[in-house]
BAVEX-304120 format. One record per residue: residue in one letter; y, z, x of N, C-alpha, C in turn. Coordinates in steps of 0.001 Angstrom, whole numbers, padded with zeros to 6 digits, always signed. Atoms other than C-alpha are relative to their C-alpha. Layout:
REM residues N
AYZXYZXYZX/...
//
This chain:
REM residues 374
M-000185-000954+000557+003512+043647+025267-000978+000973+000297/S+000520-001163-000516+002548+046948+026437-001667+000295-000529/D+001195-000396+000353-000810+048775+026042+000272+001033-000933/S-000103-000945+001039+000864+051356+024147+000681-000563-001152/T-000582+000888+001001+002598+049035+022015-001299-000716-000792/V+001088+000218+000935-000413+047739+020826-001259+000801-000401/L+000748-001214+000252-002267+050651+020539+000568+000630-001126/F-000696-000568+000997+000357+051888+018280+000166-000950-001261/L+000434+001130+000587-000136+048330+016395-001420+000476-000804/E+001814-000105+000523-003833+048725+016011-000147+001161-001095/L+000303-000885+000928-003558+052214+014406+001112+000086-000731/A-000830-000104+000995-000739+051410+012103-000820-000892-001022/A+000428+001074+000517-002922+048514+011035-001008+000859-000567/I+001280-000801+000445-005948+051065+010527+000743+000633-001303/A-000707-000726+001328-003515+053429+008376+000102-000851-000740/I-000038+000825+001258-002858+050533+006148-000984-000261-000452/V+001389+000296+000860-006261+049446+005509-000475+001380-000641/F+000673-001554+000510-007272+053279+004840+000847+000236-001249/A-000884-000835+001066-003868+053800+002661-000430-001149-001215/G+000166+000825+001466-004804+050071+000656-000945+000588-000965/I+001088-000456+000648-008126+051653-000752+001018+001142-001341/P-000331-000724+001295-006342+054331-003291+001149-001014-000600/L-001406+000911+000443-003175+051601-003249-000473-001286-001429/A+000272+000618+000700-005621+048893-004495-000517+000543-001587/Y+000155-000590+001239-006691+051363-007429+001059+000122-000691/L-001788-000275+000588-002835+052047-008257+000076-001242-000729/F-000934+001429+000582-002119+048204-008709-001072-000640-001344/S+000933+000355+001219-005464+048034-010866+000114+000829-001179/R-000800-000800+001147-003728+050427-013693+001225-000338-000089/P-001527-000285+000042-000485+048947-014405+000953+000246-000815/S-000471-000911+000908-000171+050350-017455+000096+001460+000226/L-000031-001309-000518-000218+053627-015799+001736+000165+001146/N-001163-000283-001264+002977+054862-013782-000234+000165+001088/L+000496+000132-001180+002715+053776-010515+000403+000943+000894/F-000240-000926-001255+004600+056382-008574-000450+001177-000449/Q+000584-000733+000275+003152+058984-010825-001748+000291+000868/R+001151+000164-000797-000379+057829-009597+000158+000403+001824/L-000194-000069-001223+000951+057246-006012+000399+001588+000266/N-000184-001935-000379+002050+061408-005679-001449+000484-000375/W+001560+000020-000211-001334+061957-007098-001115+000441+000733/T+000842+000532-001263-003288+060202-004803+000349+000646+001393/I-000353-000516-001408-001469+061401-001957-000644+001599+000203/V+000981-001323-000124-002397+065294-003272-001711-000091+000556/F+001474+000076-000137-005853+064277-003506-000572+000216+000978/L+000109+000851-000972-006053+062478-000044+000308+001550+000781/T-000605-001550-000752-003996+065976+001277-000807+000752+000210/F+001002-000954+000327-006475+068062-000039-001398-000205+000939/D+001789+000564-000483-009822+065820+001542+001010+000226+001151/L-000405+000069-001704-007566+065881+004983-000187+001439+000389/I+000272-001367-000453-007297+069783+004951-001743+000295+000153/V+001652-000795-000211-011510+070210+004079-000249-000766+001620/F+000790+000748-001597-012074+067283+007168+000790+000646+000845/G-000327-000871-001224-009771+069152+009528-000943+001249+000139/A+000449-001173-000059-011532+072105+008823-001501-000575+000625/F+001327+000712-000749-014963+070231+009561+000254-000580+001155/T-000272+000452-001159-013620+068860+012306+000440+001096+000973/R-000192-001150-000510-012576+072059+013626-001446+000943+000469/L+001187-000863-000051-016184+073814+012751-000889-000857+000531/S+000948+000888-000507-017742+070942+014257+000329-000629+001401/D-000239-000193-001131-016333+071566+017557+000508-001367+000482/S-000220+001383-000015-014688+067726+017210+001348+000073+000373/G-001080+000584-000055-011448+068645+017938+000872-000428+001356/L-000134+000621-001008-011395+067060+021407-001107-000984+000107/G+000960+000935-000031-013826+064708+020460+000743-001182+000933/C-000892+000875-000480-011072+062195+021629+001093+000500+001169/P-000732-000757-001133-009298+063934+024702+001594-000248-000088/D-001145+000651-000440-006315+062115+024572+000905-000217-001767/W-000349+000021+001099-003628+061368+021572+001050-000973+000059/P+000854+000243+001550-003148+059458+018958-000962-000793+000391/G+001368+000761-000432-006047+057045+020367-000979+000363+000306/C+001460-000258-000662-009176+057528+022037-000522-000621+001251/Y-000096+000447-001235-009293+057321+025489+000866-001644+000094/G-001420+001164+000234-005848+054763+024959-001040-001252-000748/T+000408+001172+000661-007741+052661+022814+000274+000401-001779/S-000148-000582+001440-007717+052806+018663-001086+000626-000892/N+001373-000698+000907-011694+053462+017667-000325+000369+001179/P+001116-000208-000819-014287+055006+019684-000879-001283+000386/F+001222+001192-000337-016227+051490+019617+000684-000665+001332/R-000807+000581-001320-013288+050376+022406-000567+001162+001338/A-000017-001138-000709-013695+053619+024003-001668+000653+000480/M+001364-000452-000018-017477+053928+024458-000615+000048+001349/E+000132-000519-001185-018093+053778+027942+000808+001191+000652/Q-000583-000894-000342-015839+056258+028687-000589+001525-001162/I+000832-001385+000586-017388+058657+026145-001157+000278+000336/R+000854-000008-000625-020571+058253+027115-000304+000581+001223/L-000362-000944-001017-019692+058994+030609+000500+001348+000017/A-000650-001415+000428-017725+062240+029191-001536+000504-000473/E+001216-000963+000742-021089+063256+027152-001158+000028+001270/A+000895+000057-001045-023391+062109+030254+000360+001337+001023/A-000266-000822-001287-021422+064553+032606-000330+001602-000771/M+000279-001651+000854-021418+067746+029987-000510-000811-001493/P+000544-000099+001184-023856+067017+027158+000122+000831-001219/D-000021-000981+000530-022836+069812+025438+001148+000471-000099/G-001288-000045+000231-019166+069176+026035+000844-000061-001474/P-000547+000960+001229-016397+068129+023598-000152-001199+000023/V-000198+001899+000180-016859+064697+023959-001201-000270-000072/T+001817+000603+000125-020105+063130+022527+000903-000938-001119/E-000174+001388+001233-019888+059793+020001+000174+000736-001280/V-000139-000319+001269-020302+061654+017037+001118+000960-000226/K-001675-000947+000243-017211+064390+017674+000997-001196+000360/A-000905+000671+000468-015291+061463+018598+000254-000997-001014/W-000216+000837+001084-015860+059341+015580+000511+001025-001029/I-000826-000944+001422-015247+062597+013169+001542+000155+000580/E-001650-000481+000280-011907+063538+015165+000745-001282-000263/M-001453+001103+000312-010463+059854+014955-000004-000265-001717/L-000260+000285+001476-011521+059632+011223+000792+001096-000570/H-000569-001018+000804-009909+062721+010605+001731-000467+000394/R-001107+000774-000318-006819+060943+012392+000103-001035-000654/Y+000189+001262+000786-007319+057956+010333+000637+000515-001382/L-000322-000686+001509-006900+060182+007038+001202+000291+000145/A-001237-000485-000095-003919+061699+008556+001122-000809-000105/M-001140+001212-000023-002225+058263+009111+000209-000833-001166/T-000627+000491+001590-002849+057353+005562+000404+000704-000912/V-000629-000679+000474-001560+060129+004196+001900-000285+000258/G-001271+000543-000392+001588+059325+006244+000397-001393-000658/A-000849+000906+000313+001723+056053+005230-000090-000026-001365/L-000082-000164+001545+001312+056835+001659+001150+000626-000002/I-001062-001420+000607+004261+059471+001869+001608-001036+000568/V-001235+001089-000041+006382+056230+003481+000000-000750-001009/L-000289+000947+001224+005574+054015+000547+000804+000870-001126/Q-000578-000593+000798+006538+056940-001376+001726-000480-000051/V-000964+000203-000049+009528+057034+000119+000905-001194-000543/G-000465+001540+000325+010229+053289-000277+000038+000160-001699/L-000344-000026+001388+009646+053731-003972+000802+001032-000691/A-000994-000925+000341+011596+056656-004447+001672-000742-000283/I-001018+000737-000025+014491+054536-003368+000486-001411-000902/A+000016+001376+001212+013771+051063-005275+000335+000560-001312/K-000057-000834+001396+013625+053343-008354+001173+001240-000361/V-000924-000805-000124+016598+055548-007414+000738+000063-001888/K-000723+000022+000800+018344+054411-010946-001070+000772-001287/E+001005-000378+001031+015105+055592-012889-000463+001603+000484/L+000679-001651-000467+014008+058600-010927+000911+000783+000905/G-001156-001030-000134+017356+059912-009516+000225+000405+001527/I-000246+000077-001252+018646+060711-006319-000893+001283+000692/K+000892-001010-000604+016628+064114-005912-001481-000384+000260/A+001282+000389-000288+013244+062196-005887+000107-000568+001731/I+000054+000094-001265+014743+060489-002495+000046+001244+000600/V-000319-001225-000505+015605+063827-001390-001626+000800+000445/G+000808-000923+000027+012478+065476-002003-001075-000943+000986/S+001307+000500-001024+009943+062709-000594+000550-000624+001547/V-000510-000080-001537+012538+062151+002733-000896+001649+000650/I+000547-001436-000937+011295+066099+003247-001447+000018+000116/L+001759+000128-000014+007780+065357+002507-000151-001043+001236/L-000153+000869-001141+008271+062472+005145-000166+001021+001512/I-000633-000788-001108+010012+064926+007697-001520+000988-000025/L+000827-000988-000216+007253+067439+007091-001455-000467+000530/V+001585+000677-000595+003831+065241+007503+000328-000115+001524/C-000447+000311-001598+005831+063994+010720+000043+001629+000792/L-000010-001453-000557+006240+067699+011926-001539+000313+000283/Q+001270-000216-000013+002431+067898+010936-000405-000532+001270/G+000204+000750-001203+001838+065128+013151+000014+000275+001560/A-000337-000840-001406+003403+066882+016141-001327+000776+000158/F+000684-001016+000142+001390+069608+015471-001458-000709+000106/G+001437+000339-000484-001830+067556+015560-000333-000339+001376/A-000272+000074-001161-000665+065936+018680-000121+001036+001072/W-000415-000874-000925+000047+069049+020358-001565+001165-000024/T+001572-000894+000285-003618+070978+019131-000766-000827+001273/V+000972+000389-001036-005099+068027+021465+000433+000426+001406/T-000531+000046-001515-002831+068267+024674+000129+001120+000277/L-000159-001464-000986-002687+072001+024747-001370+000784-000580/K+001330-000327-000079-006385+072085+024272-000790+001117-000964/L+000847-001083+001362-007115+073835+020857+000928+001233+000115/Q-000562-001482+000028-004405+076677+021808+000093+000591-001909/P-000192-000106+001304-004939+078881+018682+001297+000122-000773/I-001290+000252+000998-001391+079273+017451+000278-000921-000052/I-000203+001447+000608-000932+075829+017077-000929-000734-000721/V+000910+000266+000769-004114+075115+015421-000138+001048-001277/S-000047-000889+001217-003552+078165+013178+001504-000666-000865/I-001395+001112+000828+000395+076333+012375-000144-001464-000608/H+000440+001416+000723-001349+072984+011820-000815+000520-001010/L+000058-000407+001665-003064+074531+008866+000494+000300-000751/I-001070-000473+001034-000277+076714+007440+000637-001432-000279/L-000562+001558+000307+002009+072933+007606-000992-000728-001089/A+000444+001092+000927-000894+071131+006003-000103+000654-001620/L+000099-000252+001180-001248+073603+003588+001761-000113-000940/I-001332-000087+000720+002524+074077+002552+000117-001328+000037/L-000262+001127+000046+002500+070089+002751-000554-000021-001248/L+000796-000163+001399-000164+070530-000264+000887+000587-000800/A-000510-001140+001348+001850+072899-002069+001473-001194-000480/L-001305+000611+000560+004994+070736-001929-000133-001297-000205/L+000685+001008+000687+003047+067234-002803+000000+000540-001724/T+000602+000045+001516+002052+068894-005658+001016+000619-001054/W-001015-000368+000571+005044+070603-006522+000959-001307-000930/Y-000746+001286+000434+006735+066918-006398-000944-000647-000814/A+000821+001047+001092+003903+065275-008399+000359+000635-001247/Q-000160+000073+001527+004496+067276-011434+001868+000281-000281/Q-001686+000017+000140+008686+067258-011234-000049-001128-001244/P-000203+000700+001193+010087+065425-014544+000077-001600+000374/W-000463+001402-000379+010827+061929-012645-001422-000781-000084/Q+001071+000262+000047+007117+061630-012715-000411-001126-000893/N+000493+000424+001390+006571+060019-016191+001177+000091-000840/N-001298+000507+000682+008743+058864-018932+000039+001088-001201/S+000094-001252+001095+007901+061831-021322-000018+001504+000545/S+000325-001309-000863+008112+065473-020745-000493+001036-000827/R+001246-000808+000979+005868+068162-021909+000805+001424-000118/S-000800-001963+000346+007298+071864-023492-001316+000952+000834/Y+000666-001280-000633+006022+074884-021079+000767+001095-000533/V-000814-001705+000460+006671+078489-022333-000088+000692+001572/P+000102-001137-000632+007439+080857-019903-000533+001009-000020/L+000863-000454-000133+004780+082675-019336-000145+001321+001100/L+000078-000862-001584+004698+084374-015674+001323+000322+000279/S-001514-000596-001037+006674+086169-013810+000151-000795+001284/G-000467+001023-001139+008280+083769-011135+000070+001111+001255/K-000140-001480-000982+008478+087469-008706-001311+000059+000377/L+001388-000415-000486+004674+088042-008991-000502-001507+000534/L+000346+001335-000451+004187+084402-008595+000172-000427+001556/A-000781-000212-001603+006251+084698-004943-001084+000661+000902/V+000486-001071-000888+004545+087607-004050-001629-000347+000327/S+001317+000681-000221+000894+085888-004611+000301-001095+001098/F-000080+001121-001176+002106+082934-002547-000013+000561+001083/G-000486+000161-001200+003702+084895+000113-002040+001379+000629/I+001101-000878-000533+000072+087347+000294-001135-001188+000501/L+001158+000928+000240-002118+084137-000115+000301-000813+001658/F-000215+000827-001416-000493+082258+003191+000029+001072+000920/W+000249-000799-001334-000732+085614+005391-001247+000008+000027/Q+001371-000209+000234-004195+085723+004363-000574-001371+000793/V+000452+000994-000864-004808+082419+005418+000390-000551+001421/F-000081+000226-001747-002974+082265+008984-001171+001087+000434/L+001160-001096-000656-005329+085643+009288-001080-000576+000004/G+001264+000452-000168-008264+083669+008467+000129-001486+000930/A+000209+000946-001111-007115+080516+010786-000034+000812+001134/W-000063-000754-001397-006428+082945+013504-001333+000520+000008/V+001222-000466-000422-010076+084318+013206-000510-001001+000503/S+001232+001252-000642-011654+080813+013224+000500-000537+001483/T-000612+000473-001887-009167+079456+016373-000429+000719+001008/N+000539-000581-001263-010486+082049+018589-001380+000637-000318/Y+001613+000093+000107-013870+081887+017333-000694+001446-000170/A+000041-001715-000080-013828+085577+016102-000885+000370-001346/V+000974+000074+001352-016208+084987+012894-001093+001136+000111/L+000924-000957-000278-019173+086741+014262+000710+001132+001030/A-000201-001595-001011-017363+089626+016298-000021+001088-000734/C+000689-001065+000533-018315+091428+013420-000874+000037-000983/P+000769+001139+000597-021574+090288+012859-000709+001036-001463/D+000597-000678+001297-022585+093236+009804+001204+000087-001027/F-000447-000443+001569-021529+093807+006479-000091+000894-001096/P-001346+000051+000091-019544+095508+004840+001224+000964+001268/T-000481-000667-001045-018919+097487+007949+000326-001357+001241/C+000190+000944-001642-018081+096045+011984-000639+001311+000683/M+000288-000588-001204-020229+097192+014421-000598+001180-000343/G+000295-001456+000493-021580+099823+012165+001124+000931-000016/T-000890-000850+000555-018395+101507+011175+000744-000576-000827/F-001059+000767+000761-015698+100955+008798+001354+000590+000837/S-001274-000887-000977-013197+102562+011916-000230-001237+001034/P+000180+000564-001685-014033+099829+014754+000982+000591+000973/D-000766-000523-001440-012279+100285+018030+001067-001445+000247/T-001016+001168+000023-009404+097683+018130+000963+000064+001528/D-000417+000169-001057-007087+096217+020507+001363-000948-000218/W-001425+000747+000479-003610+094903+018704+000510-000882+000726/R-000874+001114-000920-001970+093549+021822-000794-001151+000522/N+000747+001212-000223-004594+091129+023010-000115-001038-001298/A+000549+000434+001575-005653+090467+019279+000877-001085-000320/F-000987+000389+000748-002247+089335+018215+001055-000905+000948/T-000439+001041-000272-001077+087855+020979+000195-001065+000020/L+000106+001274+000413+000274+084638+019926-000206-001308+001201/W-000672+001477-001310+001346+082252+023136-001130+000204+000720/R+000775-000241-001434-001778+082092+025231-001334-000658-000575/E+001052+001040+000041-004625+079674+025785-001095+000818-000866/L+001511-000213+000797-008052+079668+023655-000615+000619+001051/G+000675-001069-000929-009845+082506+025002+000022+000882+000949/R-000535-000927-001124-007670+084243+026788+000733+000805-000630/D-000381-001107+000717-006067+087618+026242+001503-000077+000742/A-001417-000562-000568-002239+088668+027144+000278-000247+001176/Q+000176-000068-001204-003001+089018+030452-000335-001596+001193/G+000496+001387-000584-004468+085379+031228-001779+000138+000293/G+001361-000141-000716-008082+086969+031569-000990-000137-001375/T+000574+000597+000713-010842+086126+029275-000019+001534-001225/I-000906-000575+000955-010044+087768+025951-001728+001000-000642/S+000785-000625+000494-012134+090789+024937-001015+000119-001700/T+000624-000060+000984-014765+091573+022382+000784+000521-000957/V-000987-001056+000827-012736+094524+021078+001075-000799-000989/A-001002+000610+000639-009857+092244+020543-000814-001072-001156/L+000372+000713+001304-011919+089588+018437-000264+000959-001213/Q+000348-000837+000986-013260+092416+016428+000888+000376-000678/T-001378-000175+000620-009539+093164+015811+000496-000863-000925/I-000446+001060+000585-008791+089963+014418-000845-000033-001263/H+000946+000032+000973-011617+089546+012460-000224+001566-001289/W-000293-001379+001089-011258+093302+010929+000833-000122-000813/V-001400+000110+000679-007584+092721+009882-000486-000904-001391/H+000142+001040+001053-008707+089313+008089-000880+000781-001276/R+001278-000165+000903-011583+091302+006325+000797+001200-001003/V-000826-001053+000532-009411+094219+005214+001110-000344-000624/F-001216+000828+000866-006433+092307+004058-000396-000630-000910/A+000472+000689+001303-008538+090317+001903-000259+000720-001288/I-000095-001215+001281-008800+093438-000473+001193+000259-000364/L-001426-000630+000786-005055+093560-001361+000036-001907+000206/V+000179+001519+000502-005662+089417-001771-000418+000141-001261/M+000422+000169+000897-007920+089999-004032+000494+000801-001208/L-000754-000427+001171-006312+092610-006116+001417-000323-000246/V-001241+000163+000600-003080+091146-006236-000147-001704-000603/L+000365+001150+000548-004143+087509-006893-001015+000301-001526/G+000724-000349+001610-006497+088934-009639+000692+000589-001119/Y-000586-000471+000702-004164+090984-010829+001059-001592-001097/F-000261+000951+000162-002067+087699-011127-000684-000968-001394/A+001149+000920+000180-004918+085927-012333+000178+000350-001604/W+000385-001207+001246-005620+088538-015310+001465-000455-001016/H-001702-000062+000623-001401+088370-016129-000178-001131-000966/A+000102+000946+000774-001759+085055-016887-000714-000796-000908/W+001461+000037+001078-005110+084745-018695+000466+000755-001417/R-000607-001169+001256-003676+087715-021034+001095-001032-000703/N-000806+000468+000721-000650+086088-021743+000121-001443-000459/A+000335+001271+000663-002103+082497-022363-000615+000471-001174/A+000358-000346+000863-004207+083908-024542+000438+000541-001291/Q-000879-000769+001377-001840+085729-026766+000923-000944-000651/H-001308+001283+000046+000500+082548-026642-000645-001331-000716/N+000576+001186-000334-002072+080051-026943+000308-001387+000844/S-000149+000904-000590-001732+078237-024270-001263-000406+001273/P+001386+000307-000829-005289+076891-022952+000042-000422+001400/A-000295+000929-001188-003896+074736-020093+000020+001226+000926/L-000754-001200-000487-002453+077915-018736-001464+000754+000615/G+001510-000771-000263-005882+079917-019179-001007-000808+000785/R+000895+000849-000861-007878+077306-017518+000417+000046+001357/W-000127-000043-000963-005957+077627-014574+000317+001308+000469/A+000018-001068-000154-005827+081117-014474-001530+000498+000043/L+001641-000320-000524-010046+081436-014605+000101-000801+000595/A+000196+000537-001029-009655+078942-012009+000226+000921+001202/V-000660-000828-000706-007830+081066-009891-001195+001154+000223/L+000719-001526+000025-010390+084165-010735-001663-000899+000790/A+001202+000562-000464-013420+081710-010083+000263-000726+001541/L+000026+000191-001477-011979+080623-006583-000030+001536+001062/L-000157-001348-000258-011358+084317-005798-001726+000331+000381/V+001260-000185+000129-014902+084768-006462-000570-000916+001299/L+000234+000927-001115-016039+081857-004452+000432+000454+001697/Q-000374-000134-001045-013806+083124-001455-001162+001255+000709/V+000894-000814-000551-015724+086242-001221-001425-000416+000104/I+001635+000046-000180-019174+085006-001495+000019-000985+001500/T+000331+000515-001055-018553+082699+001194+000448+000319+001319/G-000610-000816-000879-016452+084983+003522-001017+000926+000311/I+000826-000808-000353-019246+087248+003068-001480-000709+001103/S+001464+000641-000530-022045+084493+003850+000337-000340+001826/N-000217+000522-001494-019971+083328+007104-000128+001367+001009/V+000606-001204-000647-021012+087044+008284-001640+000223-000002/V+001398-000333+000082-024501+087520+006835-000948-001253+000573/F+000597+001390-000365-025438+083815+007729+000082-000412+001263/Q-000335+000426-001591-024322+083590+011036+001203-001439-000351/W-000792+000706+000067-021243+081471+009959-000601-001509-000529/P+000078+001259+000316-022917+078314+008260+001041-000963-000195/L-001137+001017+000096-021024+075092+008156+000440-000508-001310/L-000449-000002+001192-021023+074813+004605+000737+000926-000953/A-000876-001064+000839-019502+078153+003478+000747-000162+000377/A-001022+000358-001200-017303+077539+006593+001282-000533-000694/L-000744+000960+000485-015886+074706+004782+000204+000144-001242/L-000653-000503+001327-015908+076023+001208+000818+000723+000216/H-001165-000927-000228-014016+078925+002639+001614-000664+000152/T-000809+000175-000134-011356+076741+003864+000229-000890-001481/A-000236+000464+001131-011420+074602+000603+000382+000668-000983/G-000472-000991+001252-011279+077490-001801+001375+000529+000391/A-001545-000390-000530-007982+078542+000367+000952-001004-000427/A-000787+000825+000882-006426+075416-000505+000260-000596-001193/A+000399-000009+001573-007990+075019-004095+001374+001243-000390/L-000805-000643+000661-005729+078226-004595+001406-000068+000321/V-001369+000407-000328-002578+076886-003093+000390-000863-001177/L-000231+001191+000729-003046+073991-005389+000766+000455-001552/C-000205-000949+001139-003591+076234-008630+001078+000760+000043/L-001605-000671-000007-000391+078406-007759+000830-000946-000056/V-000777+001031+000187+001611+075712-007457+000013-000711-001818/R+000515+000407+001158+000143+074557-010671+001119+000806-001354/M-000583-000849+000872+000807+077464-012700+001122+000132+000194/G-001566-000221+000150+004460+077595-011677+000590-000765-000968/A-000794+000611+001006+004933+075240-014263+000329+000972-001290/W-000117-001112+001099+004712+078395-016832+000833+001072+000638/A-000530-001157-000682+006699+080700-014133+001270+000000-000572/S-001367-000059+000519+010288+082184-015325+000676+000665+000950/W-001031-000682-000795+012808+083035-012622+001047+000577+000028/S-001155-000616+000537+015507+084003-014330+000131-000046-001026/R+000045+000340+001549+015227+083378-018071-000923+001193-000479/P+001173-000586+000639+013449+085550-020281-001445-000266-000223/L+000742+000737+000246+009699+085044-020467+000174-000500-001685/L+000312+000387+001514+008617+083209-023925+001428-000921-000449/S-000914+001347+000347+011797+080856-024001-000387-001264+000538/A+000601+001790-000307+010761+077372-024170+001092-000777+000958/R-000282+001122-000617+011701+075010-021505-000526-001112-000007/R+001003+001576-000205+010761+071248-020796+000371-000043+001575/I-000090+000485-001427+009581+070336-017354-001227-000862-000395/A+001206+001038+000417+006830+067617-016748-000884+000914+000364/
//
């Protein structure tokens, strides 16, 4: 048996063990719908994966194991300790240390757990096709394809040495996966009874809110992956002015190495300022649009006695406040780890909230016409 085959089998076994933890909980509750519990567990773990991925990036652990999918050709840092210590001795402040190796591998283990559970999701959808319908199979297969694509970008993140566009797309795909998993989890095939929802929200406004949120997330990822958070060290101005110097070409040349500009030289401070400033200015539009959307939802919920929708609307407003506070804290307090993690978690939570609120959105019918949805 080849070394690569052994590595694959070991990693698969680790994924099965990690996946077994939430599965043990699922099987301990036989009175509940297993398929429903499974899918919400995947949503929860995917949210955790996004936050832990941010921790991996912010702790500079993305290259803690400089190969993929294992660590120096092994399934865990214990077996690669000699190589890790040699790399750490050669570069004490470099990307490879014992702690960083474990952070990186734990991130990969969690990602494999999500993948393993989605494979199980596909299997259950096929086994229960008469009960769930063909759409459940199609949906789960799409999720499986997406998580495989996400895994490919995870590999390229390492092999291309944290290239900003690859890392940014890796985060965007993770949020898309979270959104689709949440949508999948609230579909009618998830339980035996349906709940009545009254369309109280404009589907078009929801779509605009999603579009603006995802664009802002990309800009935020571009700031983080280019290490431009401290390029504007003051607030609300940038370098003491509301109109800082800009370098649009080098700031938004997408295909380039980390720390390099369009010509291959070291990226300039002005380009980093441009990246930071665009994210900060666009945040104003995000606050206005999502704030209006949340107010629109809360008002309609109050008028038509829908406390559940009202709670989601208030959650969006609270998350917007959190994003402002943590965003400012990243600048004022020089990028503290907790604030940076909460900023990423807040973005993921906003995506989840908008998907959940989609249950009350009307895309073609007049508002307030009752419909049935899980």
